[in-house]
C-alpha positions in Angstrom: -0.2 -6.4 -15.1 -1.8 -5.0 -11.9 -1.0 -1.0 -12.4 -2.9 -1.8 -16.3 -5.7 -2.7 -14.7 -5.2 0.2 -12.2 -5.0 2.7 -14.8 -8.4 1.0 -15.8 -9.8 1.5 -13.2 -9.2 5.0 -13.1 -10.0 6.0 -16.6 -13.6 4.1 -15.8 -14.1 6.8 -13.5 -12.9 9.0 -16.0 -12.6 13.0 -15.2 -9.4 15.0 -14.5 -7.9 11.8 -13.2 -8.2 9.7 -16.3 -6.9 12.8 -18.3 -3.7 12.5 -16.2 -2.7 9.0 -16.5 0.7 8.9 -18.1 1.2 7.5 -21.3 4.1 5.1 -20.3 2.1 3.2 -18.0 5.3 0.7 -16.1 7.1 0.2 -13.1 7.6 -2.6 -10.6 4.6 -3.6 -8.6 6.6 -5.7 -5.7 3.9 -5.1 -3.1 1.4 -6.4 -5.4 3.5 -9.3 -6.5 4.1 -10.1 -2.6 1.0 -9.9 -1.4 -0.5 -12.1 -4.4 1.9 -14.8 -2.6 -0.2 -14.8 0.7 -2.9 -17.3 1.3 -5.4 -14.2 1.8 -5.3 -12.8 -1.5 -6.5 -15.8 -3.6 -9.9 -15.3 -4.7 -10.3 -12.0 -2.7 -13.0 -10.0 -4.0 -11.1 -6.8 -3.0 -8.0 -8.0 -5.4 -5.7 -7.0 -3.1 -2.4 -7.1 -5.5 -5.0 -3.7 -7.1 -5.6 -2.2 -3.7 -2.1 -2.2 -2.4 -0.7 -0.6 -6.0 -3.3 1.4 -6.0 -2.2 2.7 -2.4 1.2 2.7 -2.6 0.6 4.4 -6.5 -1.2 7.3 -3.5 1.9 7.3 -1.7 4.2 8.0 -4.1 1.9 10.8 -5.3 2.1 12.0 -2.0 5.5 11.5 -1.0 7.4 10.6 -4.0 8.7 14.0 -5.4 9.5 14.9 -9.1 8.7 11.7 -10.4 6.0 10.9 -8.7 3.7 8.1 -9.3 3.6 5.8 -11.9 0.7 5.3 -13.8 -0.4 9.5 -13.0 1.4 12.4 -13.9 2.8 14.9 -12.0 2.3 17.9 -14.1 0.0 19.2 -12.1 0.7 19.2 -8.1 -2.2 19.9 -7.0 -4.2 17.0 -9.1 -1.2 14.6 -8.2 -2.5 15.5 -4.8 -6.1 14.4 -5.4 -5.2 11.6 -6.5 -3.3 10.3 -4.9 -6.2 10.7 -2.1 -8.6 9.0 -4.8 -5.9 6.3 -5.1 -6.0 6.0 -1.1 -9.8 5.8 -1.2 -10.1 3.6 -4.2 -7.7 0.4 -1.7 -9.9 1.1 1.0 -13.2 0.9 -0.9 -12.6 -1.8 -2.2 -11.6 -3.3 1.0 -14.8 -2.4 2.2 -17.6 -3.0 -0.3 -15.4 -6.9 -0.3 -16.6 -6.7 3.7 -12.8 -7.2 5.0 -12.7 -5.2 7.7 -9.4 -6.4 8.7 -8.1 -5.9 5.7 -9.4 -2.1 5.8 -7.5 -2.0 9.2 -4.6 -3.1 8.1 -4.7 -0.5 5.2 -5.5 2.5 7.6 -2.9 1.8 9.7 0.1 1.5 6.2 -1.7 4.2 5.2 -1.1 6.1 8.8 1.9 4.6 9.9 3.7 5.7 6.4 2.4 9.3 6.8 3.9 8.8 10.2 7.4 7.6 8.7 6.7 10.6 6.1 6.8 13.2 8.3 9.6 12.5 10.4 11.7 11.9 7.6 12.5 8.1 8.6 12.6 6.3 5.6 13.9 3.4 7.3 10.5 2.9 8.7 8.3 3.4 5.9 10.3 0.7 4.0 9.4 -1.5 7.1 5.9 -0.3 7.0 4.8 -0.8 4.0 6.6 -5.1 4.4 4.8 -5.4 7.4 1.5 -4.0 5.7 1.9 -6.0 3.0 2.2 -9.3 5.2 -0.6 -8.2 7.1 -2.9 -7.7 4.3 -1.1 -11.0 2.4 -1.0 -13.5 5.5 -2.6 -12.0 8.1 -1.6 -10.2 11.8 0.2 -11.7 14.6 0.7 -10.4 18.1 4.3 -9.6 17.2 3.5 -7.3 13.9 0.3 -5.4 16.4 2.7 -4.8 19.0 5.7 -3.3 16.4 2.6 -1.6 15.0 2.0 0.3 18.8 5.7 1.0 19.0 5.7 2.8 15.6 3.0 4.9 16.8 4.5 5.6 19.9 7.9 6.6 18.0 9.9 3.9 19.8 13.7 3.5 18.8 13.6 0.0 16.8 10.1 0.1 15.8 11.5 -0.5 11.9 13.4 -3.1 13.1 10.3 -5.0 14.8 8.3 -4.3 12.0 10.6 -5.7 9.4 11.4 -9.0 11.8 7.3 -9.0 12.4 7.2 -9.2 8.3 9.7 -11.7 8.1 8.4 -14.2 10.4 4.9 -13.5 9.2 5.9 -14.1 5.8 8.8 -16.9 6.4 7.3 -18.9 9.1 3.7 -18.6 8.7 4.1 -19.1 5.2 6.6 -21.8 4.1 5.1 -23.1 1.3 6.2 -20.0 -0.8 
């Protein structure tokens, strides 16, 4: 459902990206589903599950290899990179329009740190960045999460574990009624 809504947004924009939409739009939406459980998502003007899945699609188009995205074709690598950039921008734009600067910062951190992890070939760090980013967008940040992001930016050993622990703390301790 989230991916169908995202495809509709791309389709409304028209142009080359709309023409590159897959016919078989499908795939899991674990990040959007997780954020939907967070208190910040309830009634958020930007539609946080859509925002995170737009950015995830952009990430998959940039780093997902041949399989690439779930809604966009990778038949043309240059167009796939352009689509990835547009989907990153779509998420940030929706948050900025909603006036949620904390979420803009969190999403910018997620994009930057996941790119850093990909550049280093550190898949566990990339996974931890996504978990932490979703926790922050859905529930908010903590001092532990901010410290873990600083450690990740600095390339410290154990940063992935720190990000994962901070994400679990946010989701489990701060949201016991899930």
